[in-house]
N, C-alpha and C positions, 0 to 999 in steps of 0.2 A: 354342601357344595360351596366352593369359594365364590366370592363376588368378582369374577374376572370379566373385564370389559376389554374387548378388542378395539383399539383406537386407530388401527390402520384402515385405510379406505381402499376398496377394490376399484378397478377401472370401471368406468361407466360406459355401457354399451347402448348406443342409440337404438330406440325401437322404431324410429321413423324409417320406413322402407326405402325412401328416396335417398337417404344419407346414412347407410349402415357403417358408421365409423366407430372406432374405439377411442375414447378420450382417456388420457392418463391423468391421474389426480394431481392437484397443485402440490408443490413441495410442502411438507409438513412444517408447521411453525417451530417444532423442536429442532429441525435441521437448520432452519434459518437462524434461530437463536444461537445454535452452536457455532455457525459461521460468524455471526456478529461477535460472539464472545472471543473466538479465536482472533478475529481482526483486532479487537480492542487490546487483547493481551500482546499480540505481536507488535502492534503499532506503538503501544506504550514502551515496550522493550527497545524497539529500534529507535524511537525518538529519544529515549534516554541515552542510548549509545551515541547518537548524532550530537546531542548537546554536550556529552563528555568530550567528544573529539573536537568540538568547537572551543571548548574551554582549554584543551591542550594547544590548539592553534593560537589562542589568545596569549599564551605564554611567550610566543615568538615576538610579541610587541616590546619585550624588555630590551631597551637600547643598551643596557650594560653588556649584554651578550651578543646582540645582533645588530647589523646595520642593514638598512633597506631604503629604497626610494619610494616616493609617493606613487610613481608609476607601477612599481611592483605590487604595492598594496592594492591599488585600483584593479590591476589585472587579477590578483588573487581573489578579491571579493567579487569581481565580475564573473569569474569561473564558478565560484560557489553559488552565486545568485542564479546563474544559468542552469546549473545542476538542479537547484531547488525548483526553478520554473518548469524544467522538463519533467521532474518528478510529479509536480502538481498536475501537469497536463495529462500524464499517464493515467491518472485516476478518472479522467473523463473521456479520453480517446481510445484507450486500449492498445495503442501501438507501443512496441518495445524497441529501444535502440541499444546499440552496442555499448559496452562499458567503456568509459573514457578515463584517460589518465592525464592529470594536470602536469604541464611543464611550462616554465616561463618562456616567453617568446624570444627574449634576447639572451 
């Protein structure tokens, strides 16, 4: 016979007559590890994409091809910083806002 071990846990039923409840088992460590691995994979990919887009944005600083004011640069980076701040808050608050599109005010 094979050495088969069942690692799944069955629900625990209370034997206490005053509290006859069924308890569901804790999430298995394998499921948590899978979620953590998925997060790491997706976060690394998305972060790499964000960094690549910032590098593209940096090319706009070439004054040979573009003219811009200090106010425009301040507004541009304020919008980026605001989006970063909102994204960071979403990791702790759980609320989700609508997608925003950047446009210059003037």
